[in-house]
PyMOL Python script that loads the backbone (N, CA, C, O; Angstrom):
from pymol import cmd

cmd.read_pdbstr("""\
ATOM      1  N   MET A   1     -14.826 121.381  52.880  1.00  0.00           N
ATOM      2  CA  MET A   1     -15.417 119.929  52.819  1.00  0.00           C
ATOM      3  C   MET A   1     -16.437 119.775  53.415  1.00  0.00           C
ATOM      4  O   MET A   1     -16.376 119.954  54.631  1.00  0.00           O
ATOM      5  N   ALA A   2     -17.657 119.418  52.859  1.00  0.00           N
ATOM      6  CA  ALA A   2     -18.878 119.134  53.478  1.00  0.00           C
ATOM      7  C   ALA A   2     -18.808 118.075  54.559  1.00  0.00           C
ATOM      8  O   ALA A   2     -18.189 117.019  54.422  1.00  0.00           O
ATOM      9  N   LYS A   3     -19.560 118.465  55.769  1.00  0.00           N
ATOM     10  CA  LYS A   3     -19.760 117.619  56.827  1.00  0.00           C
ATOM     11  C   LYS A   3     -20.502 116.368  56.602  1.00  0.00           C
ATOM     12  O   LYS A   3     -21.557 116.489  55.979  1.00  0.00           O
ATOM     13  N   ALA A   4     -20.082 114.928  57.074  1.00  0.00           N
ATOM     14  CA  ALA A   4     -20.700 113.677  56.652  1.00  0.00           C
ATOM     15  C   ALA A   4     -21.963 113.735  57.496  1.00  0.00           C
ATOM     16  O   ALA A   4     -21.998 114.275  58.602  1.00  0.00           O
ATOM     17  N   ASN A   5     -22.806 113.254  57.014  1.00  0.00           N
ATOM     18  CA  ASN A   5     -24.285 113.019  57.581  1.00  0.00           C
ATOM     19  C   ASN A   5     -24.288 111.708  58.146  1.00  0.00           C
ATOM     20  O   ASN A   5     -23.727 110.826  57.496  1.00  0.00           O
ATOM     21  N   LYS A   6     -24.861 111.396  59.327  1.00  0.00           N
ATOM     22  CA  LYS A   6     -24.940 109.955  59.728  1.00  0.00           C
ATOM     23  C   LYS A   6     -25.579 109.160  58.592  1.00  0.00           C
ATOM     24  O   LYS A   6     -26.409 109.652  57.828  1.00  0.00           O
ATOM     25  N   ASN A   7     -25.134 107.876  58.527  1.00  0.00           N
ATOM     26  CA  ASN A   7     -25.714 106.996  57.294  1.00  0.00           C
ATOM     27  C   ASN A   7     -25.479 107.753  55.948  1.00  0.00           C
ATOM     28  O   ASN A   7     -26.348 107.491  55.117  1.00  0.00           O
ATOM     29  N   GLU A   8     -24.637 108.519  55.579  1.00  0.00           N
ATOM     30  CA  GLU A   8     -24.439 109.050  54.378  1.00  0.00           C
ATOM     31  C   GLU A   8     -23.633 108.177  53.442  1.00  0.00           C
ATOM     32  O   GLU A   8     -22.473 107.847  53.689  1.00  0.00           O
ATOM     33  N   THR A   9     -24.300 107.816  52.353  1.00  0.00           N
ATOM     34  CA  THR A   9     -23.638 106.755  51.374  1.00  0.00           C
ATOM     35  C   THR A   9     -22.369 107.219  50.715  1.00  0.00           C
ATOM     36  O   THR A   9     -22.292 108.279  50.094  1.00  0.00           O
ATOM     37  N   ILE A  10     -21.383 106.378  50.880  1.00  0.00           N
ATOM     38  CA  ILE A  10     -20.157 106.630  50.361  1.00  0.00           C
ATOM     39  C   ILE A  10     -20.103 105.912  48.949  1.00  0.00           C
ATOM     40  O   ILE A  10     -19.450 106.587  48.153  1.00  0.00           O
ATOM     41  N   CYS A  11     -20.523 104.921  48.496  1.00  0.00           N
ATOM     42  CA  CYS A  11     -20.801 104.411  47.399  1.00  0.00           C
ATOM     43  C   CYS A  11     -21.869 103.652  46.908  1.00  0.00           C
ATOM     44  O   CYS A  11     -22.486 103.087  47.811  1.00  0.00           O
ATOM     45  N   SER A  12     -22.241 103.476  45.919  1.00  0.00           N
ATOM     46  CA  SER A  12     -23.471 102.726  45.435  1.00  0.00           C
ATOM     47  C   SER A  12     -23.064 101.391  44.472  1.00  0.00           C
ATOM     48  O   SER A  12     -22.067 101.340  43.752  1.00  0.00           O
ATOM     49  N   ALA A  13     -23.886 100.527  44.605  1.00  0.00           N
ATOM     50  CA  ALA A  13     -23.670  99.373  43.964  1.00  0.00           C
ATOM     51  C   ALA A  13     -24.033  99.884  42.643  1.00  0.00           C
ATOM     52  O   ALA A  13     -25.001 100.644  42.665  1.00  0.00           O
ATOM     53  N   ALA A  14     -23.453  99.640  41.378  1.00  0.00           N
ATOM     54  CA  ALA A  14     -23.327  99.927  40.042  1.00  0.00           C
ATOM     55  C   ALA A  14     -24.886  99.691  39.616  1.00  0.00           C
ATOM     56  O   ALA A  14     -25.376  98.582  39.827  1.00  0.00           O
ATOM     57  N   GLY A  15     -25.603 100.637  39.068  1.00  0.00           N
ATOM     58  CA  GLY A  15     -26.796 100.527  38.652  1.00  0.00           C
ATOM     59  C   GLY A  15     -27.916 100.407  39.339  1.00  0.00           C
ATOM     60  O   GLY A  15     -29.024 100.198  38.847  1.00  0.00           O
ATOM     61  N   THR A  16     -27.597 100.568  40.775  1.00  0.00           N
ATOM     62  CA  THR A  16     -28.896 100.377  41.737  1.00  0.00           C
ATOM     63  C   THR A  16     -28.810 101.464  42.734  1.00  0.00           C
ATOM     64  O   THR A  16     -27.843 102.183  42.985  1.00  0.00           O
ATOM     65  N   ASP A  17     -30.289 101.458  43.392  1.00  0.00           N
ATOM     66  CA  ASP A  17     -30.093 102.474  44.502  1.00  0.00           C
ATOM     67  C   ASP A  17     -29.484 102.151  45.954  1.00  0.00           C
ATOM     68  O   ASP A  17     -29.396 102.967  46.872  1.00  0.00           O
ATOM     69  N   LYS A  18     -29.022 100.616  45.992  1.00  0.00           N
ATOM     70  CA  LYS A  18     -28.699 100.118  47.183  1.00  0.00           C
ATOM     71  C   LYS A  18     -27.251 100.564  47.445  1.00  0.00           C
ATOM     72  O   LYS A  18     -26.399 100.416  46.570  1.00  0.00           O
ATOM     73  N   SER A  19     -26.934 101.161  48.754  1.00  0.00           N
ATOM     74  CA  SER A  19     -25.635 101.483  48.908  1.00  0.00           C
ATOM     75  C   SER A  19     -24.723 100.288  49.434  1.00  0.00           C
ATOM     76  O   SER A  19     -25.183  99.373  50.117  1.00  0.00           O
ATOM     77  N   CYS A  20     -23.571 100.368  49.105  1.00  0.00           N
ATOM     78  CA  CYS A  20     -22.780  99.340  49.733  1.00  0.00           C
ATOM     79  C   CYS A  20     -21.866  99.591  50.884  1.00  0.00           C
ATOM     80  O   CYS A  20     -21.253  98.660  51.406  1.00  0.00           O
ATOM     81  N   CYS A  21     -21.752 100.910  51.321  1.00  0.00           N
ATOM     82  CA  CYS A  21     -21.119 101.219  52.503  1.00  0.00           C
ATOM     83  C   CYS A  21     -21.552 102.794  52.796  1.00  0.00           C
ATOM     84  O   CYS A  21     -21.878 103.590  51.916  1.00  0.00           O
ATOM     85  N   ARG A  22     -21.489 103.076  54.209  1.00  0.00           N
ATOM     86  CA  ARG A  22     -21.940 104.149  54.507  1.00  0.00           C
ATOM     87  C   ARG A  22     -21.077 104.629  55.906  1.00  0.00           C
ATOM     88  O   ARG A  22     -20.569 103.757  56.611  1.00  0.00           O
ATOM     89  N   VAL A  23     -20.949 106.059  56.253  1.00  0.00           N
ATOM     90  CA  VAL A  23     -20.540 106.275  57.481  1.00  0.00           C
ATOM     91  C   VAL A  23     -21.688 106.048  58.585  1.00  0.00           C
ATOM     92  O   VAL A  23     -22.657 106.805  58.631  1.00  0.00           O
ATOM     93  N   GLU A  24     -21.540 105.031  59.421  1.00  0.00           N
ATOM     94  CA  GLU A  24     -22.158 104.725  60.437  1.00  0.00           C
ATOM     95  C   GLU A  24     -22.236 105.375  61.619  1.00  0.00           C
ATOM     96  O   GLU A  24     -23.306 105.409  62.227  1.00  0.00           O
ATOM     97  N   SER A  25     -21.065 105.999  62.117  1.00  0.00           N
ATOM     98  CA  SER A  25     -20.548 106.845  63.314  1.00  0.00           C
ATOM     99  C   SER A  25     -19.554 107.228  63.428  1.00  0.00           C
ATOM    100  O   SER A  25     -18.796 106.586  62.701  1.00  0.00           O
ATOM    101  N   LEU A  26     -18.963 108.118  64.071  1.00  0.00           N
ATOM    102  CA  LEU A  26     -17.633 108.627  64.527  1.00  0.00           C
ATOM    103  C   LEU A  26     -17.499 108.089  65.935  1.00  0.00           C
ATOM    104  O   LEU A  26     -18.342 108.293  66.809  1.00  0.00           O
ATOM    105  N   ILE A  27     -16.354 107.368  66.107  1.00  0.00           N
ATOM    106  CA  ILE A  27     -15.940 107.041  67.335  1.00  0.00           C
ATOM    107  C   ILE A  27     -14.591 107.461  67.600  1.00  0.00           C
ATOM    108  O   ILE A  27     -13.849 107.847  66.697  1.00  0.00           O
ATOM    109  N   SER A  28     -14.215 107.394  68.921  1.00  0.00           N
ATOM    110  CA  SER A  28     -12.997 107.816  69.413  1.00  0.00           C
ATOM    111  C   SER A  28     -12.149 106.734  70.003  1.00  0.00           C
ATOM    112  O   SER A  28     -12.741 105.795  70.535  1.00  0.00           O
ATOM    113  N   ILE A  29     -10.740 106.740  69.979  1.00  0.00           N
ATOM    114  CA  ILE A  29     -10.037 105.861  70.563  1.00  0.00           C
ATOM    115  C   ILE A  29      -9.322 106.459  71.891  1.00  0.00           C
ATOM    116  O   ILE A  29      -8.720 107.530  71.975  1.00  0.00           O
ATOM    117  N   ASP A  30      -9.556 105.422  72.985  1.00  0.00           N
ATOM    118  CA  ASP A  30      -8.975 106.214  74.214  1.00  0.00           C
ATOM    119  C   ASP A  30      -7.730 105.962  74.580  1.00  0.00           C
ATOM    120  O   ASP A  30      -7.148 105.248  73.763  1.00  0.00           O
ATOM    121  N   ASP A  31      -6.982 106.334  75.664  1.00  0.00           N
ATOM    122  CA  ASP A  31      -5.491 106.257  75.953  1.00  0.00           C
ATOM    123  C   ASP A  31      -5.167 104.613  75.897  1.00  0.00           C
ATOM    124  O   ASP A  31      -3.995 104.240  75.833  1.00  0.00           O
ATOM    125  N   ARG A  32      -6.130 103.775  75.920  1.00  0.00           N
ATOM    126  CA  ARG A  32      -5.524 102.402  76.129  1.00  0.00           C
ATOM    127  C   ARG A  32      -5.722 101.763  74.475  1.00  0.00           C
ATOM    128  O   ARG A  32      -5.544 100.556  74.314  1.00  0.00           O
ATOM    129  N   GLY A  33      -6.000 102.418  73.588  1.00  0.00           N
ATOM    130  CA  GLY A  33      -6.380 102.085  72.045  1.00  0.00           C
ATOM    131  C   GLY A  33      -7.666 101.463  72.073  1.00  0.00           C
ATOM    132  O   GLY A  33      -7.911 100.821  71.052  1.00  0.00           O
ATOM    133  N   GLN A  34      -8.645 101.467  73.031  1.00  0.00           N
ATOM    134  CA  GLN A  34      -9.873 100.873  72.945  1.00  0.00           C
ATOM    135  C   GLN A  34     -10.978 101.857  72.224  1.00  0.00           C
ATOM    136  O   GLN A  34     -10.819 103.077  72.192  1.00  0.00           O
ATOM    137  N   MET A  35     -11.877 101.329  71.769  1.00  0.00           N
ATOM    138  CA  MET A  35     -13.052 102.010  71.078  1.00  0.00           C
ATOM    139  C   MET A  35     -14.258 101.292  71.323  1.00  0.00           C
ATOM    140  O   MET A  35     -14.302 100.078  71.526  1.00  0.00           O
ATOM    141  N   VAL A  36     -15.259 102.081  71.301  1.00  0.00           N
ATOM    142  CA  VAL A  36     -16.887 101.587  71.525  1.00  0.00           C
ATOM    143  C   VAL A  36     -17.492 101.590  70.382  1.00  0.00           C
ATOM    144  O   VAL A  36     -17.477 102.667  69.785  1.00  0.00           O
ATOM    145  N   LEU A  37     -18.112 100.567  69.808  1.00  0.00           N
ATOM    146  CA  LEU A  37     -18.946 100.480  68.688  1.00  0.00           C
ATOM    147  C   LEU A  37     -20.380 100.845  69.273  1.00  0.00           C
ATOM    148  O   LEU A  37     -20.790 100.202  70.239  1.00  0.00           O
ATOM    149  N   PRO A  38     -21.119 101.810  68.745  1.00  0.00           N
ATOM    150  CA  PRO A  38     -22.370 102.094  69.267  1.00  0.00           C
ATOM    151  C   PRO A  38     -23.428 100.954  69.322  1.00  0.00           C
ATOM    152  O   PRO A  38     -23.532 100.106  68.436  1.00  0.00           O
ATOM    153  N   LYS A  39     -24.236 101.008  70.485  1.00  0.00           N
ATOM    154  CA  LYS A  39     -25.346  99.862  70.595  1.00  0.00           C
ATOM    155  C   LYS A  39     -26.150  99.674  69.621  1.00  0.00           C
ATOM    156  O   LYS A  39     -26.484  98.510  69.399  1.00  0.00           O
ATOM    157  N   GLU A  40     -26.636 100.650  68.851  1.00  0.00           N
ATOM    158  CA  GLU A  40     -27.503 100.561  67.608  1.00  0.00           C
ATOM    159  C   GLU A  40     -26.829  99.710  66.505  1.00  0.00           C
ATOM    160  O   GLU A  40     -27.459  98.939  65.781  1.00  0.00           O
ATOM    161  N   LEU A  41     -25.500  99.916  66.440  1.00  0.00           N
ATOM    162  CA  LEU A  41     -24.912  99.257  65.358  1.00  0.00           C
ATOM    163  C   LEU A  41     -24.528  97.871  65.801  1.00  0.00           C
ATOM    164  O   LEU A  41     -24.548  96.947  64.988  1.00  0.00           O
ATOM    165  N   ARG A  42     -24.201  97.696  66.982  1.00  0.00           N
ATOM    166  CA  ARG A  42     -23.979  96.289  67.584  1.00  0.00           C
ATOM    167  C   ARG A  42     -25.194  95.432  67.471  1.00  0.00           C
ATOM    168  O   ARG A  42     -25.087  94.265  67.092  1.00  0.00           O
ATOM    169  N   ASP A  43     -26.429  96.000  67.806  1.00  0.00           N
ATOM    170  CA  ASP A  43     -27.497  95.317  67.610  1.00  0.00           C
ATOM    171  C   ASP A  43     -27.907  95.001  66.297  1.00  0.00           C
ATOM    172  O   ASP A  43     -28.281  93.847  66.091  1.00  0.00           O
ATOM    173  N   ARG A  44     -27.903  96.031  65.129  1.00  0.00           N
ATOM    174  CA  ARG A  44     -28.141  95.620  63.949  1.00  0.00           C
ATOM    175  C   ARG A  44     -27.171  94.459  63.220  1.00  0.00           C
ATOM    176  O   ARG A  44     -27.559  93.584  62.446  1.00  0.00           O
ATOM    177  N   ALA A  45     -25.889  94.683  63.656  1.00  0.00           N
ATOM    178  CA  ALA A  45     -24.890  93.632  63.260  1.00  0.00           C
ATOM    179  C   ALA A  45     -25.026  92.239  64.068  1.00  0.00           C
ATOM    180  O   ALA A  45     -24.405  91.243  63.698  1.00  0.00           O
ATOM    181  N   GLY A  46     -25.800  92.233  65.091  1.00  0.00           N
ATOM    182  CA  GLY A  46     -25.761  90.998  65.863  1.00  0.00           C
ATOM    183  C   GLY A  46     -24.672  90.666  66.659  1.00  0.00           C
ATOM    184  O   GLY A  46     -24.446  89.486  66.928  1.00  0.00           O
ATOM    185  N   ILE A  47     -23.961  91.584  67.071  1.00  0.00           N
ATOM    186  CA  ILE A  47     -22.587  91.613  67.721  1.00  0.00           C
ATOM    187  C   ILE A  47     -22.907  91.637  69.229  1.00  0.00           C
ATOM    188  O   ILE A  47     -23.414  92.630  69.752  1.00  0.00           O
ATOM    189  N   LYS A  48     -22.593  90.496  69.928  1.00  0.00           N
ATOM    190  CA  LYS A  48     -22.834  90.486  71.476  1.00  0.00           C
ATOM    191  C   LYS A  48     -21.574  90.110  72.220  1.00  0.00           C
ATOM    192  O   LYS A  48     -20.678  89.463  71.676  1.00  0.00           O
ATOM    193  N   ALA A  49     -21.519  90.530  73.487  1.00  0.00           N
ATOM    194  CA  ALA A  49     -20.450  90.522  74.463  1.00  0.00           C
ATOM    195  C   ALA A  49     -19.998  88.867  73.961  1.00  0.00           C
ATOM    196  O   ALA A  49     -20.696  87.903  73.646  1.00  0.00           O
ATOM    197  N   GLY A  50     -18.525  89.052  74.055  1.00  0.00           N
ATOM    198  CA  GLY A  50     -17.745  87.831  74.009  1.00  0.00           C
ATOM    199  C   GLY A  50     -17.607  87.306  72.338  1.00  0.00           C
ATOM    200  O   GLY A  50     -17.052  86.232  72.110  1.00  0.00           O
ATOM    201  N   ASP A  51     -18.090  88.048  71.344  1.00  0.00           N
ATOM    202  CA  ASP A  51     -18.010  87.838  69.988  1.00  0.00           C
ATOM    203  C   ASP A  51     -16.735  88.018  69.761  1.00  0.00           C
ATOM    204  O   ASP A  51     -16.147  88.751  70.556  1.00  0.00           O
ATOM    205  N   LYS A  52     -15.952  87.408  68.629  1.00  0.00           N
ATOM    206  CA  LYS A  52     -14.550  87.680  68.108  1.00  0.00           C
ATOM    207  C   LYS A  52     -14.775  88.345  66.855  1.00  0.00           C
ATOM    208  O   LYS A  52     -15.468  87.777  66.011  1.00  0.00           O
ATOM    209  N   LEU A  53     -14.195  89.666  66.583  1.00  0.00           N
ATOM    210  CA  LEU A  53     -13.994  90.152  65.226  1.00  0.00           C
ATOM    211  C   LEU A  53     -12.812  90.206  64.781  1.00  0.00           C
ATOM    212  O   LEU A  53     -11.922  90.650  65.507  1.00  0.00           O
ATOM    213  N   ALA A  54     -12.547  89.769  63.503  1.00  0.00           N
ATOM    214  CA  ALA A  54     -11.473  89.955  62.857  1.00  0.00           C
ATOM    215  C   ALA A  54     -11.402  91.385  62.268  1.00  0.00           C
ATOM    216  O   ALA A  54     -12.377  91.967  61.792  1.00  0.00           O
ATOM    217  N   VAL A  55     -10.315  91.825  62.338  1.00  0.00           N
ATOM    218  CA  VAL A  55      -9.667  93.237  61.806  1.00  0.00           C
ATOM    219  C   VAL A  55      -8.971  92.904  60.439  1.00  0.00           C
ATOM    220  O   VAL A  55      -7.978  92.179  60.375  1.00  0.00           O
ATOM    221  N   ILE A  56      -9.628  93.547  59.240  1.00  0.00           N
ATOM    222  CA  ILE A  56      -9.136  93.601  57.943  1.00  0.00           C
ATOM    223  C   ILE A  56      -8.460  94.992  57.613  1.00  0.00           C
ATOM    224  O   ILE A  56      -9.129  96.018  57.740  1.00  0.00           O
ATOM    225  N   SER A  57      -7.212  95.041  57.213  1.00  0.00           N
ATOM    226  CA  SER A  57      -6.887  96.158  56.707  1.00  0.00           C
ATOM    227  C   SER A  57      -6.426  96.210  55.314  1.00  0.00           C
ATOM    228  O   SER A  57      -5.980  95.177  54.815  1.00  0.00           O
ATOM    229  N   TRP A  58      -6.489  97.451  54.528  1.00  0.00           N
ATOM    230  CA  TRP A  58      -6.074  97.593  53.273  1.00  0.00           C
ATOM    231  C   TRP A  58      -4.978  98.686  53.346  1.00  0.00           C
ATOM    232  O   TRP A  58      -5.043  99.766  53.932  1.00  0.00           O
ATOM    233  N   ASP A  59      -3.839  98.108  52.541  1.00  0.00           N
ATOM    234  CA  ASP A  59      -2.626  99.287  52.549  1.00  0.00           C
ATOM    235  C   ASP A  59      -2.717  99.753  51.220  1.00  0.00           C
ATOM    236  O   ASP A  59      -3.074  99.092  50.244  1.00  0.00           O
ATOM    237  N   LYS A  60      -2.294 101.201  51.253  1.00  0.00           N
ATOM    238  CA  LYS A  60      -2.308 101.982  49.828  1.00  0.00           C
ATOM    239  C   LYS A  60      -0.811 102.598  50.192  1.00  0.00           C
ATOM    240  O   LYS A  60      -0.501 103.024  51.305  1.00  0.00           O
ATOM    241  N   ASP A  61      -0.089 102.566  49.220  1.00  0.00           N
ATOM    242  CA  ASP A  61       1.259 103.380  49.132  1.00  0.00           C
ATOM    243  C   ASP A  61       2.006 103.052  50.549  1.00  0.00           C
ATOM    244  O   ASP A  61       2.621 103.919  51.170  1.00  0.00           O
ATOM    245  N   GLY A  62       1.896 101.876  50.927  1.00  0.00           N
ATOM    246  CA  GLY A  62       2.582 101.567  52.123  1.00  0.00           C
ATOM    247  C   GLY A  62       1.948 101.871  53.478  1.00  0.00           C
ATOM    248  O   GLY A  62       2.545 101.536  54.501  1.00  0.00           O
ATOM    249  N   GLU A  63       0.645 102.552  53.542  1.00  0.00           N
ATOM    250  CA  GLU A  63       0.087 103.169  54.702  1.00  0.00           C
ATOM    251  C   GLU A  63      -1.389 102.225  54.721  1.00  0.00           C
ATOM    252  O   GLU A  63      -1.986 101.753  53.753  1.00  0.00           O
ATOM    253  N   VAL A  64      -1.695 102.148  56.021  1.00  0.00           N
ATOM    254  CA  VAL A  64      -2.967 101.636  56.217  1.00  0.00           C
ATOM    255  C   VAL A  64      -4.132 102.701  55.726  1.00  0.00           C
ATOM    256  O   VAL A  64      -4.090 103.846  56.178  1.00  0.00           O
ATOM    257  N   CYS A  65      -4.963 102.396  54.984  1.00  0.00           N
ATOM    258  CA  CYS A  65      -5.925 103.374  54.381  1.00  0.00           C
ATOM    259  C   CYS A  65      -7.450 103.087  54.879  1.00  0.00           C
ATOM    260  O   CYS A  65      -8.327 103.950  54.903  1.00  0.00           O
ATOM    261  N   CYS A  66      -7.608 101.793  55.255  1.00  0.00           N
ATOM    262  CA  CYS A  66      -8.966 101.333  55.519  1.00  0.00           C
ATOM    263  C   CYS A  66      -8.902 100.195  56.457  1.00  0.00           C
ATOM    264  O   CYS A  66      -8.034  99.328  56.361  1.00  0.00           O
ATOM    265  N   LEU A  67      -9.982 100.197  57.522  1.00  0.00           N
ATOM    266  CA  LEU A  67     -10.047  98.916  58.275  1.00  0.00           C
ATOM    267  C   LEU A  67     -11.575  98.629  58.123  1.00  0.00           C
ATOM    268  O   LEU A  67     -12.439  99.483  57.924  1.00  0.00           O
ATOM    269  N   ALA A  68     -11.767  97.244  58.254  1.00  0.00           N
ATOM    270  CA  ALA A  68     -12.994  96.644  58.367  1.00  0.00           C
ATOM    271  C   ALA A  68     -13.075  95.631  59.413  1.00  0.00           C
ATOM    272  O   ALA A  68     -12.061  95.096  59.862  1.00  0.00           O
ATOM    273  N   LEU A  69     -14.325  95.336  59.838  1.00  0.00           N
ATOM    274  CA  LEU A  69     -14.370  94.361  60.867  1.00  0.00           C
ATOM    275  C   LEU A  69     -15.438  93.162  60.254  1.00  0.00           C
ATOM    276  O   LEU A  69     -16.376  93.491  59.527  1.00  0.00           O
ATOM    277  N   ILE A  70     -15.231  91.998  60.563  1.00  0.00           N
ATOM    278  CA  ILE A  70     -15.966  91.053  60.276  1.00  0.00           C
ATOM    279  C   ILE A  70     -15.993  89.854  61.267  1.00  0.00           C
ATOM    280  O   ILE A  70     -14.932  89.525  61.797  1.00  0.00           O
ATOM    281  N   LYS A  71     -16.990  89.268  61.513  1.00  0.00           N
ATOM    282  CA  LYS A  71     -17.252  88.434  62.873  1.00  0.00           C
ATOM    283  C   LYS A  71     -16.270  87.228  62.342  1.00  0.00           C
ATOM    284  O   LYS A  71     -16.096  86.996  61.145  1.00  0.00           O
ATOM    285  N   ALA A  72     -15.717  86.568  63.305  1.00  0.00           N
ATOM    286  CA  ALA A  72     -14.528  85.788  63.035  1.00  0.00           C
ATOM    287  C   ALA A  72     -15.354  84.382  62.420  1.00  0.00           C
ATOM    288  O   ALA A  72     -14.858  83.742  61.493  1.00  0.00           O
ATOM    289  N   GLU A  73     -16.525  84.029  62.984  1.00  0.00           N
ATOM    290  CA  GLU A  73     -17.362  82.902  62.473  1.00  0.00           C
ATOM    291  C   GLU A  73     -17.677  82.985  61.108  1.00  0.00           C
ATOM    292  O   GLU A  73     -17.741  81.976  60.405  1.00  0.00           O
ATOM    293  N   ALA A  74     -17.917  84.337  60.604  1.00  0.00           N
ATOM    294  CA  ALA A  74     -18.227  84.705  59.384  1.00  0.00           C
ATOM    295  C   ALA A  74     -16.862  84.276  58.335  1.00  0.00           C
ATOM    296  O   ALA A  74     -16.889  83.531  57.356  1.00  0.00           O
ATOM    297  N   LEU A  75     -15.822  84.941  58.851  1.00  0.00           N
ATOM    298  CA  LEU A  75     -14.640  84.617  58.021  1.00  0.00           C
ATOM    299  C   LEU A  75     -14.396  83.260  57.965  1.00  0.00           C
ATOM    300  O   LEU A  75     -14.081  82.778  56.877  1.00  0.00           O
ATOM    301  N   ALA A  76     -14.502  82.422  59.130  1.00  0.00           N
ATOM    302  CA  ALA A  76     -14.042  81.237  59.192  1.00  0.00           C
ATOM    303  C   ALA A  76     -14.942  80.308  58.080  1.00  0.00           C
ATOM    304  O   ALA A  76     -14.425  79.380  57.458  1.00  0.00           O
ATOM    305  N   LEU A  77     -16.274  80.679  57.940  1.00  0.00           N
ATOM    306  CA  LEU A  77     -17.133  79.911  56.997  1.00  0.00           C
ATOM    307  C   LEU A  77     -16.635  80.324  55.574  1.00  0.00           C
ATOM    308  O   LEU A  77     -16.518  79.389  54.782  1.00  0.00           O
ATOM    309  N   GLN A  78     -16.296  81.681  55.088  1.00  0.00           N
ATOM    310  CA  GLN A  78     -15.643  82.016  53.901  1.00  0.00           C
ATOM    311  C   GLN A  78     -14.485  81.333  53.548  1.00  0.00           C
ATOM    312  O   GLN A  78     -14.369  80.866  52.415  1.00  0.00           O
ATOM    313  N   VAL A  79     -13.660  81.229  54.343  1.00  0.00           N
ATOM    314  CA  VAL A  79     -12.233  80.628  54.265  1.00  0.00           C
ATOM    315  C   VAL A  79     -12.533  79.091  54.017  1.00  0.00           C
ATOM    316  O   VAL A  79     -11.859  78.460  53.202  1.00  0.00           O
ATOM    317  N   LYS A  80     -13.607  78.477  54.773  1.00  0.00           N
ATOM    318  CA  LYS A  80     -13.845  77.032  54.290  1.00  0.00           C
ATOM    319  C   LYS A  80     -14.503  76.787  53.047  1.00  0.00           C
ATOM    320  O   LYS A  80     -14.211  75.853  52.300  1.00  0.00           O
ATOM    321  N   GLU A  81     -15.561  77.796  52.792  1.00  0.00           N
ATOM    322  CA  GLU A  81     -15.993  77.730  51.430  1.00  0.00           C
ATOM    323  C   GLU A  81     -14.905  77.896  50.377  1.00  0.00           C
ATOM    324  O   GLU A  81     -14.909  77.094  49.443  1.00  0.00           O
ATOM    325  N   PHE A  82     -13.960  78.860  50.422  1.00  0.00           N
ATOM    326  CA  PHE A  82     -13.088  79.093  49.480  1.00  0.00           C
ATOM    327  C   PHE A  82     -12.055  77.797  49.310  1.00  0.00           C
ATOM    328  O   PHE A  82     -11.729  77.274  48.245  1.00  0.00           O
ATOM    329  N   LEU A  83     -11.634  77.426  50.642  1.00  0.00           N
ATOM    330  CA  LEU A  83     -10.586  76.353  50.587  1.00  0.00           C
ATOM    331  C   LEU A  83     -11.045  74.859  50.419  1.00  0.00           C
ATOM    332  O   LEU A  83     -10.304  73.958  50.027  1.00  0.00           O
ATOM    333  N   GLY A  84     -12.371  74.717  50.769  1.00  0.00           N
ATOM    334  CA  GLY A  84     -12.964  73.341  50.553  1.00  0.00           C
ATOM    335  C   GLY A  84     -12.703  72.711  49.383  1.00  0.00           C
ATOM    336  O   GLY A  84     -12.380  71.524  49.345  1.00  0.00           O
ATOM    337  N   PRO A  85     -12.820  73.434  48.373  1.00  0.00           N
ATOM    338  CA  PRO A  85     -12.824  72.572  46.880  1.00  0.00           C
ATOM    339  C   PRO A  85     -11.431  72.315  46.626  1.00  0.00           C
ATOM    340  O   PRO A  85     -11.139  71.269  46.046  1.00  0.00           O
ATOM    341  N   VAL A  86     -10.455  73.183  47.006  1.00  0.00           N
ATOM    342  CA  VAL A  86      -8.891  73.128  46.715  1.00  0.00           C
ATOM    343  C   VAL A  86      -8.635  71.687  47.703  1.00  0.00           C
ATOM    344  O   VAL A  86      -8.019  70.737  47.220  1.00  0.00           O
ATOM    345  N   MET A  87      -9.090  71.648  48.903  1.00  0.00           N
ATOM    346  CA  MET A  87      -8.590  70.764  49.782  1.00  0.00           C
ATOM    347  C   MET A  87      -9.102  69.265  49.300  1.00  0.00           C
ATOM    348  O   MET A  87      -8.440  68.234  49.418  1.00  0.00           O
ATOM    349  N   ARG A  88     -10.225  69.354  48.817  1.00  0.00           N
ATOM    350  CA  ARG A  88     -10.949  68.181  48.266  1.00  0.00           C
ATOM    351  C   ARG A  88      -9.896  67.431  47.115  1.00  0.00           C
ATOM    352  O   ARG A  88      -9.598  66.237  47.127  1.00  0.00           O
ATOM    353  N   ASP A  89      -9.469  68.347  46.230  1.00  0.00           N
ATOM    354  CA  ASP A  89      -8.731  68.081  45.141  1.00  0.00           C
ATOM    355  C   ASP A  89      -7.149  67.500  45.715  1.00  0.00           C
ATOM    356  O   ASP A  89      -6.541  66.603  45.131  1.00  0.00           O
ATOM    357  N   VAL A  90      -6.694  68.119  46.815  1.00  0.00           N
ATOM    358  CA  VAL A  90      -5.461  67.648  47.276  1.00  0.00           C
ATOM    359  C   VAL A  90      -5.446  66.217  47.755  1.00  0.00           C
ATOM    360  O   VAL A  90      -4.470  65.497  47.543  1.00  0.00           O
ATOM    361  N   GLY A  91      -6.618  65.759  48.460  1.00  0.00           N
ATOM    362  CA  GLY A  91      -6.494  64.573  49.090  1.00  0.00           C
ATOM    363  C   GLY A  91      -6.953  63.599  48.185  1.00  0.00           C
ATOM    364  O   GLY A  91      -6.952  62.410  48.505  1.00  0.00           O
TER     365      GLY A  91
END
""", "prot")
cmd.dss("prot")
cmd.show_as("cartoon", "prot")
cmd.util.cbc("prot")
cmd.orient("prot")
């Protein structure tokens, strides 16, 4: 199996040269279950001390196959945008 290069593209948006995801870094989990996001990635993502991140998981065949992080504020805005029209119709 080929070794993954930093920032190697995993998939591409159909018909474009823009990547949709890539390997950012390899991180380790310590004995307490903690991990460190590299500073360069935190800076690019605008993640600061005290920020809350939601952990999103995908299951395949009954096992977690993928994890993603999203800022809690961004997730809350997406939920409001999604539910806003529904809630207006309920009232």
